[in-house]
C-alpha positions in Angstrom: 132.8 82.6 113.6 133.0 85.8 111.5 131.8 83.9 108.4 128.8 82.6 110.4 127.9 86.1 111.6 128.2 87.5 108.1 126.0 84.7 106.7 123.4 85.4 109.4 123.4 89.1 108.7 123.0 88.4 105.0 120.1 86.1 105.7 118.4 88.7 107.9 118.8 91.3 105.1 117.2 88.9 102.6 114.4 88.1 104.9 113.7 91.8 105.4 113.5 92.3 101.7 111.1 89.3 101.3 108.9 90.7 104.1 108.8 94.1 102.4 107.9 92.6 99.1 105.2 90.4 100.7 103.7 93.5 102.4 103.7 95.3 99.0 102.0 92.4 97.3 99.3 92.2 100.1 98.7 95.9 99.9 98.3 95.6 96.1 95.9 92.7 96.5 93.8 94.6 99.1 93.6 97.6 96.7 92.6 95.3 93.9 89.9 93.7 96.0 88.5 97.1 96.9 88.4 98.2 93.3 86.8 94.8 92.3 84.1 95.1 95.0 83.3 98.7 93.9 83.1 97.6 90.3 80.8 94.7 91.2 78.6 97.0 93.3 78.3 99.3 90.3 77.4 96.5 87.9 74.8 95.2 90.4 73.2 98.6 90.6 73.1 98.8 86.8 71.7 95.3 86.4 69.0 96.0 89.1 68.1 99.2 87.3 67.8 97.3 84.0 65.7 94.6 85.6 63.4 97.2 87.1 63.2 99.0 83.7 62.4 95.8 81.8 59.8 94.7 84.4 58.1 98.1 83.9 58.0 97.5 80.1 56.2 94.1 80.2 52.5 94.2 79.1 50.1 93.4 81.8 
């Protein structure tokens, strides 16, 4: 009985560590997603500005 209790306790500890690590990974992914979206928004703004500039340079 003691061995079974110890095994369950060890399993709970391992599961807690796994959950903690998964939470950290999800947090990292969320932060990466935010940075990626900000970078894409900046690139989009620059491309739109370049397109507008080039459209203004075309001979009519």
